[in-house]
C-alpha positions, -999 to +999 in steps of 0.1 A: +676-038+212+651-062+229+640-033+250+632-011+219+614-041+201+593-047+232+584-010+235+575-009+198+553-039+200+536-025+231+529+008+213+515-010+183+492-031+205+481+001+223+474+019+191+456-011+177+434-015+208+426+022+208+415+020+171+394-011+178+379+006+208+371+037+188+355+017+161+334-002+187+323+031+202+314+044+168+294+013+160+275+015+193+268+052+186+255+045+152+234+016+165+220+038+193+208+063+167+185+037+152+150+034+167+131+002+162+093+000+164+064-023+158+033-008+142-004-017+141-031+001+121-062+001+101-065+011+064-094+032+052-097+042+016-106+030-019-093+015-050-106+040-074-099+064-103-082+097-096-113+115-110-146+099-116-154+092-153-188+100-167-197+063-169-202+064-131-234+082-125-239+078-088-223+062-058-251+043-040-231+029-011-195+026+001-181+006+031-146-003+041-139-039+049-116-052+077-083-039+065-055-042+092-019-032+089+009-045+110+047-043+106+081-031+117+097+004+113+132+016+118+144+053+118+179+067+120+185+102+134+206+124+112+204+152+137+180+163+165+155+174+138+160+152+107+158+115+103+154+088+076+134+056+079+121+024+064+101-006+074+082-036+063+044-042+068+016-064+057-013-042+045-049-053+036-065-027+013-101-031+005-136-018+002-172-025-009-189-001-033-222+000-052-228+025-079-251+033-108-232+032-142-240+040-178-220+024-207-195+010-182-171-011-201-166-045-185-163-082-190-189-103-173-196-141-168-229-153-182-247-186-186-243-197-222-274-219-220-259-253-213-250-248-177-215-235-184-202-200-179-189-178-207-174-143-209-192-114-224-175-081-231-194-048-236-208-016-222-231-021-192-258+002-179-273-005-145-261-013-110-225-023-103-214-038-070-176-044-064-156-059-036-119-053-035-095-069-010-058-069-019-030-079+005+004-063+001+039-066+016+049-029+018+083-013+020+082+025+027+113+046+024+111+082+038+128+112+052+114+130+082+114+162+103+109+163+140+093+192+158+088+186+195+065+156+199+056+156+162+072+137+133+065+145+097+074+120+070+076+121+032+088+094+008+078+065-014+065+030-009+070-002-028+046-030-024+044-067-035+010-083-039+005-113-017-031-121-025-058-104-046-096-102-047-115-079-070-149-092-080-186-083-080-219-083-098-238-062-123-276-062-122-309-046-131-297-033-165-284-043-199-251-046-217-243-037-253-220-062-269-186-048-278-194-011-273-222+013-267-236+008-302-236-030-301-264-055-296-285-049-264-287-078-240-308-076-208-290-085-176-308-094-145-276-104-127-241-114-138-208-119-121-172-107-128-139-117-112-108-098-120-087-111-091-061-127-114-056-096-133-045-074-104-009-061-109+017-079-088+033-047-074+023-012-064+044+020-062+033+053-047+038+083-025+041+079+013+031+108+036+028+106+074+026+124+107+032+110+141+025+122+177+047+108+204+034+100+239+063+094+262+094+074+252+076+044+237+042+051+222+032+071+192+000+077+172+003+076+134-016+089+104-002+077+071-014+083+036-004+062+006-013+071-030-006+045-057+009+061-087+007+031-110-027+016-119-039-016-101-045-033-134-021-034-163-027-013-194-036-044-214-066-052-191-100-045-208-123-054-179-126-018-167-126+012-190-104+035-167-074+032-144-078+024-107-053+034-080-049+025-044-057+055-022-056+047+015-051+063+049-037+042+078-047+051+114-024+034+138-001+032+167+036+024+171+055+010+200+093+016+203+112-016+211+146+001+216 
């Protein structure tokens, strides 16, 4: 009897060790399918309407500001062709633009005569200069297709606002109080600052293409199109919706 009990215990231990070994092999296999990379890039684009309204008559100048992107990315191979991925990055999205506007609805800060600033809402005609610099913590989620050295990615991104700057000046024109039929007030120069009104999150489409160079390096081109407006619908400082529309030129280095 002792012989059979010993043999049974030995078989149980053998089966158990094989199961644990198989699970360990499976975990290692799954882990080996995950590729980890660090990314570094530069964002170029604009915070702008999808189509230009008739209140913007002419773009006089546009310039990107220093807008770096750096983060981490992980992809999991479903097969030799298909994969899924996600990541986490810090993105600066910004620009400087000067344009000529007519009956551009806005809220400006003006001197009320006693040395203090007051707000004035109306339709402005003249020159508008805007600087935008918003910093986001971005989480992309995408699926991809691999063809040789090329990866193609399509998905969504979710971003949380870390800091916001959206301000500028209006000059060399006039503003009509309330609307385009209101009282006309000449404006030599006045400020506006809508940084506190920027929405605390952003959601949009994520589209990218990568070219691999060896086992470690890759060049990336990623487009992100914000689907929700930068400002909430209750905001009255700008008469149309603005969206983040940026391209990221970058590189990725595979860690393991």
